C-alpha positions as CSV (number, residue, x, y, z in Angstrom):
1,M,10.1,-13.5,-20.5
2,R,12.5,-13.2,-24.0
3,R,12.5,-10.6,-25.9
4,W,9.8,-10.9,-28.6
5,R,9.1,-9.5,-32.3
6,W,6.0,-8.1,-34.1
7,D,4.5,-10.8,-36.3
8,A,5.8,-9.7,-40.1
9,R,2.5,-10.6,-41.3
10,D,0.2,-9.2,-39.1
11,P,2.3,-5.6,-37.3
12,R,-0.8,-5.1,-34.7
13,T,0.2,-8.8,-33.3
14,S,3.3,-10.3,-31.7
15,A,5.1,-13.5,-32.5
16,P,4.2,-16.6,-30.5
17,V,6.5,-16.1,-26.6
18,R,6.6,-19.0,-23.7
19,C,5.1,-18.1,-21.0
20,K,4.5,-20.2,-17.8
21,R,0.8,-21.9,-17.1
22,D,-1.4,-20.4,-14.4
23,Q,0.8,-18.0,-13.9
24,W,0.5,-14.0,-12.7
25,Y,2.2,-11.6,-15.5
26,L,2.6,-7.9,-15.1
27,I,2.0,-6.1,-18.2
28,R,4.5,-2.4,-18.5
29,A,3.9,-0.5,-21.9
30,A,6.6,2.2,-22.0
31,C,4.9,5.0,-24.3
32,A,6.8,6.1,-27.5
33,N,7.9,10.1,-27.4
34,G,6.9,10.3,-23.0
35,R,3.5,10.6,-24.7
36,P,0.7,8.3,-22.8
37,P,-1.0,5.6,-24.9
38,A,-4.4,6.5,-26.5
39,C,-5.5,3.1,-25.8
40,D,-7.0,1.7,-21.9
41,A,-6.7,-2.4,-22.9
42,M,-4.8,-4.9,-25.2
43,M,-5.9,-8.0,-26.1
44,V,-3.5,-11.4,-25.5
45,R,-3.7,-14.6,-27.5
46,F,-3.0,-17.8,-25.9
47,L,-2.2,-20.9,-27.5
48,T,-1.1,-24.1,-26.8
49,D,1.5,-25.2,-28.0
50,D,0.5,-23.7,-31.9
51,V,-3.4,-23.7,-31.2
52,P,-5.2,-20.9,-29.9
53,C,-6.6,-22.1,-26.8
54,D,-8.1,-18.3,-25.4
55,E,-8.1,-15.0,-25.9
56,R,-8.7,-11.9,-23.1
57,V,-8.8,-8.5,-23.2
58,V,-5.8,-6.9,-20.3
59,Q,-7.5,-3.7,-19.0
60,L,-4.1,-0.8,-18.8
61,S,-3.7,1.6,-16.0
62,L,-1.6,4.7,-16.9
63,L,1.4,5.5,-14.7
64,E,2.6,8.8,-15.3
65,C,6.0,8.5,-12.8
66,G,8.9,9.6,-13.8
67,A,10.0,10.8,-17.2
68,T,8.3,7.7,-19.7
69,P,4.6,7.3,-19.0
70,A,4.1,3.4,-18.7
71,A,0.8,1.5,-19.5
72,V,0.3,-1.0,-16.4
73,G,-1.8,-3.9,-16.6
74,W,-2.3,-7.4,-14.9
75,L,-2.7,-10.9,-16.6
76,R,-3.2,-14.6,-15.3
77,T,-2.6,-17.1,-18.1
78,P,-4.6,-20.5,-18.6
79,E,-3.7,-23.6,-16.8
80,E,-3.3,-25.3,-20.4
81,A,-1.3,-22.0,-22.1
82,T,2.4,-22.7,-23.2
83,H,2.8,-19.5,-25.2
84,L,0.7,-15.9,-25.5
85,Q,0.7,-13.1,-28.3
86,L,-0.4,-9.4,-27.4
87,R,-2.5,-7.9,-30.1
88,L,-2.7,-4.2,-30.4
89,V,-6.6,-3.4,-31.7
90,E,-6.4,1.0,-31.9
91,L,-2.6,1.0,-31.8
92,P,0.4,0.3,-34.0
93,P,3.1,-1.1,-32.3
94,E,5.6,1.7,-32.8
95,A,3.0,3.1,-30.2
96,F,5.1,2.1,-27.8
97,D,8.9,2.0,-27.0
98,R,9.0,-1.8,-25.4
99,V,6.6,-3.7,-23.8
100,E,7.6,-6.6,-20.7
101,L,5.6,-9.1,-19.5
102,W,7.1,-10.3,-16.1
103,P,6.0,-13.0,-13.8
104,I,5.2,-12.1,-10.3
105,A,4.2,-14.0,-7.4
106,E,0.5,-13.8,-5.8
107,R,0.5,-12.9,-1.7
108,D,-1.5,-15.4,0.7
109,P,-3.9,-13.7,0.9
110,K,-5.6,-15.9,3.5
111,C,-7.4,-14.6,6.6
112,H,-7.4,-16.5,9.8
113,P,-10.4,-18.6,9.2
114,H,-12.5,-17.5,12.7
115,A,-11.6,-14.0,12.2
116,N,-14.9,-13.1,9.4
117,V,-14.6,-9.3,9.3
118,P,-16.9,-8.0,11.0
119,R,-18.6,-4.6,10.7
120,W,-16.5,-1.5,11.9
121,S,-19.2,-0.4,14.2
122,A,-18.5,-3.7,16.0
123,Y,-15.6,-2.5,17.4
124,R,-15.9,0.1,20.1
125,R,-14.3,3.0,18.8
126,R,-11.6,4.8,21.2
127,E,-12.3,8.0,22.7
128,P,-12.1,10.6,22.0
129,H,-13.4,9.4,18.2
130,G,-13.7,12.1,15.5
131,R,-11.8,15.1,17.3
132,V,-8.3,15.0,14.4
133,S,-5.9,17.2,14.6
134,I,-3.4,17.4,11.4
135,P,-0.3,18.9,10.3
136,A,-1.1,22.5,7.7
137,A,1.3,20.1,5.5
138,L,-1.8,17.2,5.0
139,E,-4.3,20.2,4.5
140,G,-4.5,18.2,1.4
141,L,-6.6,15.6,3.2
142,L,-9.5,17.2,4.4
143,D,-11.7,15.0,2.3
144,V,-10.2,11.8,3.5
145,F,-11.4,13.2,7.3
146,R,-14.5,14.0,6.1
147,G,-16.8,14.1,9.0
148,A,-14.6,14.8,11.4
149,D,-14.0,17.5,13.5
150,V,-11.0,18.6,12.1
151,E,-8.6,21.3,13.2
152,V,-5.1,22.1,10.8
153,I,-2.4,23.2,13.3
154,E,-0.1,25.4,12.5
155,R,3.8,24.6,13.5
156,P,3.6,24.7,17.6
157,R,6.6,26.8,19.1
158,S,7.1,25.4,22.2
159,R,6.2,21.5,23.1
160,A,4.2,23.1,25.6
161,M,1.7,24.8,22.8
162,L,2.1,21.1,21.0
163,A,0.9,19.3,24.3
164,K,-2.0,21.5,24.7
165,A,-3.4,21.4,21.0
166,V,-3.5,17.4,21.5
167,V,-5.3,16.5,24.2
168,A,-8.5,14.7,23.8
169,R,-7.8,14.2,20.5
170,T,-6.5,12.1,17.4
171,C,-3.2,14.3,16.6
172,I,-0.8,13.1,13.8
173,L,2.6,14.8,14.1
174,D,4.2,16.6,11.1
175,P,7.8,14.8,10.7
176,S,9.5,18.4,11.5
177,W,8.0,19.2,14.7
178,C,10.1,16.5,15.9
179,D,13.5,18.1,15.4
180,E,12.3,21.8,15.6
181,L,10.8,21.2,19.2
182,G,14.0,18.5,20.0
183,L,11.3,16.1,21.2
184,T,12.0,13.2,22.6
185,L,11.0,9.4,23.2
186,A,9.4,11.0,27.4
187,D,7.9,13.3,25.4
188,L,6.0,11.4,23.3
189,R,4.9,9.4,25.8
190,R,3.8,12.3,27.5
191,L,1.8,13.4,24.6
192,G,0.1,9.7,24.1
193,R,-1.0,10.1,27.5
194,D,-4.5,12.1,26.9
195,A,-4.5,11.7,22.9
196,H,-4.1,9.3,20.0
197,V,-1.0,10.4,18.4
198,V,0.5,8.8,15.3
199,V,3.6,9.9,14.4
200,D,5.7,8.3,11.3
201,L,8.3,5.6,11.5
202,A,11.4,7.6,10.3
203,S,10.8,10.0,13.1
204,F,10.2,7.3,15.9
205,A,12.8,5.0,15.1
206,A,15.2,8.2,15.4
207,L,13.9,8.8,18.7
208,L,13.9,5.5,20.1
209,G,17.4,5.0,18.7
210,R,18.5,7.7,20.6
211,A,16.4,6.2,24.0
212,T,17.6,3.0,23.9
213,E,20.8,0.9,24.3
214,R,19.1,-2.4,23.0
215,G,21.1,-2.0,19.7
216,K,20.0,-0.4,15.9
217,I,16.4,0.4,15.4
218,E,16.4,1.1,11.7
219,T,13.9,1.8,8.9
220,R,15.2,0.6,5.5
221,R,13.1,0.8,2.0
222,Y,12.5,-1.9,-0.6
223,A,11.7,-1.5,-4.2
224,S,11.1,-3.5,-6.6
225,P,10.2,-3.2,-10.8
226,Y,8.1,-6.0,-11.3
227,E,6.6,-7.3,-7.6
228,L,4.0,-5.7,-5.6
229,M,4.6,-4.9,-1.9
230,S,1.8,-5.4,0.6
231,A,0.5,-5.2,4.4
232,R,-0.8,-8.2,6.5
233,V,-3.0,-7.3,9.4
234,E,-1.4,-8.8,12.5
235,F,-3.6,-7.6,15.1
236,A,-7.8,-7.2,15.2
237,D,-8.5,-3.9,16.6
238,V,-10.4,-0.4,15.7
239,P,-7.3,0.6,13.2
240,T,-7.6,-2.1,11.4
241,R,-11.2,-2.9,11.9
242,G,-12.1,-3.1,8.2
243,F,-10.6,-6.2,8.0
244,A,-9.7,-9.8,9.2
245,L,-6.6,-11.8,11.0
246,H,-4.2,-12.2,8.5
247,D,-5.6,-10.2,5.1
248,V,-3.2,-9.1,2.7
249,L,-3.7,-5.7,0.8
250,P,-1.7,-4.0,-1.5
251,Y,0.3,-1.2,0.2
252,A,2.9,0.0,-2.0
253,T,4.0,3.5,-3.7
254,V,5.4,4.7,-7.2
255,D,8.9,6.2,-7.4
256,D,10.1,8.1,-10.1
257,D,12.0,4.9,-11.0
258,M,8.7,3.1,-11.7
259,R,9.2,0.8,-9.2
260,F,6.9,-0.5,-6.5
261,S,8.3,1.3,-3.2
262,T,7.5,0.8,1.2
263,R,9.3,2.1,3.6
264,V,9.6,-0.5,6.5
265,L,10.8,-0.4,10.3
266,R,13.3,-3.1,10.9
267,A,12.0,-5.8,12.6
268,N,15.5,-6.7,14.6
269,R,16.4,-8.2,17.4
270,A,16.8,-4.3,19.1
271,W,12.7,-3.7,17.8
272,K,11.7,-7.2,18.9
273,A,13.2,-6.6,22.5
274,F,11.7,-3.3,22.9
275,A,8.3,-4.2,21.6
276,D,8.0,-7.0,23.9
277,A,9.1,-4.9,27.2
278,E,7.1,-2.3,26.5
279,G,3.9,-3.7,24.7
280,V,4.1,-2.6,21.1
281,A,1.3,-4.0,19.4
282,T,2.6,-4.8,15.6
283,L,-0.9,-3.8,13.2
284,L,0.5,-4.4,9.7
285,S,3.3,-6.3,8.8
286,S,5.3,-5.8,5.5
287,E,5.2,-8.3,2.9
288,T,7.7,-8.4,-0.1
289,P,9.0,-10.6,-3.1
290,W,12.1,-11.5,-0.7
291,E,11.2,-14.3,2.2
292,N,14.1,-13.2,4.4
293,R,12.5,-8.9,3.8
294,C,8.8,-9.9,5.4
295,G,8.0,-9.1,8.7
296,D,8.9,-5.7,9.6
297,V,6.5,-2.8,10.5
298,L,4.6,-1.0,8.4
299,S,2.1,0.2,11.4
300,A,2.2,-0.8,15.0
301,A,0.5,0.9,18.2
302,W,1.7,1.7,21.8
303,A,-1.0,2.1,24.6
304,V,0.3,4.9,26.8
305,G,-1.7,5.7,29.7
306,D,-5.6,6.6,28.3
307,G,-3.8,7.3,25.2
308,E,-1.9,5.2,22.1
309,L,0.8,6.0,20.2
310,L,0.1,5.1,16.5
311,L,4.1,4.3,14.3
312,T,2.7,4.8,10.2
313,D,3.9,6.3,7.7
314,L,0.3,5.9,6.3
315,P,-0.7,10.3,6.4
316,W,1.9,10.4,4.3
317,L,1.7,8.1,1.7
318,V,-1.8,9.0,1.5
319,A,-0.7,12.7,1.4
320,G,1.4,11.2,-2.0
321,R,5.0,12.0,-0.4
322,D,6.4,8.9,-1.6
323,G,4.5,8.9,-4.8
324,R,1.8,7.5,-6.0
325,L,-0.1,4.8,-4.3
326,A,-0.7,1.4,-6.3
327,A,-4.2,1.2,-4.2
328,P,-5.1,5.0,-3.1
329,R,-8.6,4.4,-2.1
330,L,-7.6,1.4,-0.1
331,A,-5.2,3.4,1.8
332,E,-7.9,6.4,2.0
333,H,-9.6,3.6,3.7
334,L,-7.1,2.2,5.8
335,L,-6.3,5.7,7.3
336,R,-9.6,6.3,8.5
337,M,-9.3,2.9,10.5
338,H,-6.1,4.2,11.8
339,V,-8.0,7.7,13.2
340,G,-11.0,5.9,14.3
341,L,-13.7,7.8,11.5
342,P,-16.4,5.6,10.9
343,L,-16.0,3.4,7.5
344,D,-18.1,3.4,4.7
345,D,-19.7,-0.6,4.5
346,A,-19.3,-1.0,0.3
347,V,-16.1,-0.4,0.5
348,Q,-14.7,-3.1,3.4
349,Y,-12.0,-5.4,2.4
350,W,-12.9,-9.0,2.3
351,T,-11.0,-12.4,1.3
352,R,-12.0,-16.2,0.8
353,W,-10.5,-18.1,3.2
354,E,-10.7,-21.2,0.7
355,D,-9.4,-18.7,-2.0
356,P,-5.7,-18.2,-1.7
357,R,-5.0,-16.5,-5.4
358,V,-7.2,-13.0,-5.0
359,V,-4.5,-10.0,-4.3
360,L,-3.7,-9.8,-7.5
361,R,-7.2,-10.7,-8.7
362,D,-8.4,-8.3,-7.1
363,I,-5.9,-5.9,-8.2
364,A,-6.9,-6.7,-11.9
365,D,-10.8,-7.0,-11.9
366,L,-11.2,-3.6,-9.5
367,T,-12.3,-1.6,-12.0
368,R,-15.3,-3.9,-13.2
369,R,-16.5,-4.9,-10.0
370,F,-16.3,-1.7,-7.3
371,A,-14.6,1.4,-9.7
372,P,-13.7,3.8,-6.6
373,L,-11.2,1.4,-5.8
374,Q,-9.3,1.0,-8.4
375,A,-5.8,0.4,-8.2
376,V,-2.5,1.9,-10.2
C-alpha cells in the first residue's frame, strides 16, 4: 500500500488510500518517542470510490518487542471497498511515527470433514499421566502444569541420574543437558523406553545428524514482519486432542525486530527417510507465507518401547525463550495437550469446515469472544 498523508481539513483523518476488496490487512502503528500509545482502538472508514460505505473499529494490541513499541491490529475490508481512511479519535497524528497497512494471506484452516473435535477425554491419555518433570529453567511454567505432580530437576550430574529421574514420568529435557552429559541418539531412545521425553528440535537434529548417514538434518528459522506463521495439525492423538485433523492455529513468536518468527525442523529427504524408517509421526507441520517453505516439522512423536519421544520447541516457546508469543494462551493450551494433562473444554479450538476464512478473523475477534485467548 502506498504512502499516505493526513487530510489537511481534518488532521485526525488520513487522505483516502486505495485498498483491495475483501482483503485482510495488518495495521502496525509505530509509536512516537518510544512511548506506548494511549489508545487501544482505531477507526477505519471505507469508501466505494469517493462515497463512504462503512466504518469499523480496529482493536489494537501493544507490542513492546524491540526498541520502538508498536500498536498492532487486524482488519478485513468489505467486498465493495475501493479506498480506506484511518481516523484517530483519541490521539493526534503526531502520536505515531508511521502507520503501515500490509495485505496478508488468510490461512486455509479447514479441518478434515470427518474429524470433528472430540472432547479431550475421548482419547486415552498415555501412562503415566499427571506426572511431569521439568528443568529449573522452566520453573516459571508451573502454573501451566497446574493439577499435575510436577518435579523440578536441577542439572543432573550423570546420564544414570537423568535416567532415574525420568522413569514413569513426562520429562522435558533442557537443551544444555545434551551437551553437558554427552547424550547420544541411543541415549535418548533408552530414556524414552520407560517415559515420555520432550526434546527441542535443535538438540534432536544435532543428535540425529551425528548418528545418521542419511544426509543433512537441520533446523531453520523463518520470519516475516507482516505475515503470520501457523501450525497445521497432521496427526490426531493425545498431543493434539484439542484440535481436529488439518486444523490451522497461530504458531509464532514476535522477535526483537518485530517480525513473526518460527523455527522448524526441515522435512527434507534425510528427515523423511529417517521418519519413514523409524515410524516418526509429524504432529504439527508449519504454515508460512511462502508455499515452498511449508510442511516442515514443528512437533513430532517417536514411539520407543513403552514410552515416547516428543520432538518440539513448544515448552521453550511458552517460556518466552524466542520472544513474545503471538497466541500465548493457545500455546499453553497446546502444551498441556503435549504433556497429557486434562484440558478445559471452554477453550478447545474449533474451526468450521464450511468456513474457509477464519484464522485471521479469530485473531481479530478473540478479545470480544473469549478474552483469555487474546492474541498478540
